[in-house]
C-alpha positions as CSV (number, residue, x, y, z in Angstrom):
1,M,-26.4,119.3,106.4
2,I,-28.7,121.6,108.5
3,D,-26.9,122.9,111.1
4,D,-23.2,122.8,109.6
5,V,-23.7,123.8,105.7
6,M,-27.6,125.0,105.1
7,I,-27.7,127.7,108.6
8,P,-24.7,129.3,107.8
9,A,-25.1,129.8,104.1
10,I,-28.6,131.5,105.3
11,T,-27.1,133.6,108.1
12,R,-24.8,134.5,105.3
13,V,-27.2,135.5,102.6
14,G,-28.9,137.7,105.7
15,D,-25.7,138.8,106.5
16,L,-25.0,140.1,102.8
17,Y,-28.5,141.2,102.9
18,E,-27.8,143.5,106.3
19,K,-25.1,145.5,104.3
20,K,-26.7,145.9,101.0
21,E,-25.0,143.5,98.8
22,F,-28.1,140.9,98.3
23,F,-31.5,142.6,97.7
24,L,-34.6,141.0,98.8
25,P,-34.7,138.9,95.3
26,Q,-31.5,137.5,96.3
27,L,-33.3,137.2,100.2
28,M,-36.2,135.3,98.2
29,A,-34.5,133.0,95.9
30,S,-32.2,132.3,98.9
31,A,-35.1,131.6,101.4
32,E,-37.3,129.0,98.6
33,A,-33.8,127.3,97.9
34,M,-32.8,126.9,101.4
35,K,-37.0,125.8,102.3
36,K,-36.7,122.6,98.9
37,A,-33.7,121.4,100.8
38,V,-35.8,121.4,104.0
39,E,-38.5,120.0,102.7
40,Y,-36.4,116.7,101.0
41,L,-33.9,116.1,103.8
42,E,-36.5,116.6,106.7
43,P,-38.4,112.8,105.8
44,L,-34.8,112.2,106.1
45,M,-33.9,113.4,109.9
46,D,-33.2,111.2,112.4
47,R,-36.7,109.8,113.1
48,T,-35.8,109.2,117.0
49,A,-34.7,112.4,118.2
50,A,-37.7,113.9,115.9
51,A,-39.7,111.5,117.8
52,R,-39.2,112.7,120.9
53,T,-41.1,115.2,122.0
54,D,-40.5,114.8,126.2
55,K,-39.0,118.3,126.1
56,G,-41.7,120.7,126.2
57,V,-44.3,122.5,124.0
58,I,-43.3,125.3,121.8
59,I,-45.8,127.5,119.7
60,L,-44.5,129.5,116.7
61,A,-46.2,132.3,114.3
62,T,-44.7,134.4,112.0
63,V,-46.8,137.5,113.2
64,K,-49.9,139.5,111.2
65,G,-48.6,141.2,108.0
66,D,-45.8,139.7,107.4
67,I,-45.7,136.3,105.0
68,H,-41.9,135.0,105.3
69,D,-41.7,132.1,107.2
70,I,-38.6,130.5,105.5
71,G,-36.8,131.3,108.9
72,K,-39.4,129.9,111.3
73,N,-40.0,126.7,109.5
74,I,-35.9,126.2,109.9
75,V,-36.8,126.9,114.1
76,A,-39.7,124.2,113.5
77,L,-37.6,121.3,112.0
78,L,-34.8,122.3,114.7
79,L,-36.7,122.0,118.1
80,K,-38.5,119.0,116.7
81,N,-35.4,117.4,116.1
82,H,-34.1,118.1,119.2
83,G,-37.3,116.7,121.4
84,Y,-39.8,119.7,121.3
85,S,-43.5,119.3,120.5
86,V,-44.3,122.1,117.6
87,V,-47.1,123.7,117.7
88,D,-47.0,125.9,114.2
89,L,-49.2,128.1,113.7
90,G,-47.9,129.2,109.8
91,K,-47.0,132.8,109.1
92,D,-49.1,136.4,108.9
93,V,-51.2,135.3,111.9
94,P,-52.6,137.3,114.6
95,T,-52.5,138.6,117.5
96,E,-55.8,137.2,119.0
97,T,-54.8,133.8,116.9
98,I,-51.5,133.6,118.7
99,I,-53.5,134.5,122.5
100,A,-55.6,132.0,121.9
101,A,-52.8,129.1,121.3
102,I,-51.2,130.1,123.8
103,G,-54.5,129.9,126.1
104,N,-55.0,126.2,124.7
105,H,-51.7,124.7,124.7
106,R,-50.0,126.0,127.5
107,P,-46.7,126.4,126.0
108,D,-43.2,126.5,127.9
109,A,-41.9,128.8,125.2
110,V,-43.8,131.1,122.2
111,G,-41.2,132.0,119.5
112,L,-42.3,134.8,117.0
113,S,-40.7,135.7,113.6
114,A,-40.6,138.8,111.0
115,L,-38.6,139.6,108.4
116,M,-39.5,142.9,107.9
117,T,-39.3,146.1,109.9
118,T,-43.1,147.1,109.4
119,T,-43.8,144.1,111.0
120,I,-41.4,143.7,114.2
121,I,-44.5,145.8,116.3
122,G,-46.7,142.8,115.5
123,M,-44.0,141.0,118.1
124,E,-44.3,143.9,120.9
125,E,-48.7,143.4,120.4
126,V,-48.3,139.6,120.9
127,I,-45.9,139.8,124.4
128,S,-48.1,142.9,125.7
129,L,-51.5,141.7,125.1
130,A,-50.1,138.0,126.7
131,R,-48.7,139.7,129.6
132,R,-51.5,141.8,130.4
133,Q,-53.9,138.1,130.1
134,G,-51.7,137.1,132.5
135,F,-49.4,134.4,131.0
136,T,-46.1,134.1,132.1
137,C,-44.5,132.2,129.4
138,P,-41.1,132.9,127.5
139,F,-41.0,134.3,124.2
140,I,-38.0,134.0,121.7
141,I,-37.7,136.8,118.8
142,G,-35.9,136.5,115.4
143,G,-36.1,137.7,111.8
144,A,-34.0,139.0,109.5
145,V,-34.6,142.5,110.7
146,V,-34.7,141.6,114.7
147,T,-32.0,142.3,117.1
148,K,-30.9,141.9,120.4
149,A,-31.9,145.4,121.8
150,Y,-35.3,144.9,120.3
151,A,-35.8,141.8,122.1
152,T,-34.8,142.6,125.3
153,S,-36.6,146.7,125.0
154,I,-40.4,144.4,124.3
155,G,-39.2,141.3,126.7
156,A,-38.2,138.6,124.5
157,A,-35.1,136.5,124.1
158,Y,-33.3,136.9,120.7
159,A,-32.3,134.3,118.2
160,K,-30.3,134.9,115.4
161,D,-30.7,131.9,113.9
162,G,-32.2,127.9,114.1
163,V,-29.6,127.3,115.9
164,A,-29.7,130.0,118.3
165,A,-33.1,129.4,118.6
166,V,-32.7,125.9,119.5
167,R,-29.9,126.9,122.4
168,A,-32.1,129.6,123.6
169,V,-35.0,127.8,124.1
170,D,-32.9,124.8,126.1
171,G,-31.4,127.9,128.0
172,L,-35.0,129.1,128.6
173,L,-36.6,126.1,129.7
174,K,-33.4,125.2,132.6
175,R,-33.9,128.1,134.0
176,E,-37.4,127.7,134.9
177,T,-37.4,124.8,136.1
């Protein structure tokens, strides 16, 4: 249901938003509907897959200044269901908090999200500070305004949606081992 119906639907909403056929109220209403559906479905998901956390530890956070976390929440749910242990730091997370979590959890990868153009700079700040402090874990970024070109420019992988995020994590961690 999530992979085949909900992700394509929310992706379509994002596409319409980018084309200026939908506006922020439609985007937010769609995100809230998706959030409620995910909350309903989460307890019904395959507990065997969700309980298996042997594939690695992933930290997720929506960067400072951004309070939109539906995309991150979907990514967290999908990663858990694919056997990853997820440390979800929430939304509006300061750079220093993310860096401290990297030090504490030593994750296999870090996923950052942002919905607004004014907050994507936080992604670059996190990655830059992490590198200066010697952390080498890969970063994956995503969100409505994030592009592959931007991801590449700041040294991160790009995921356009939750399914792509799982594939990106799988690919990054296979290359590292």
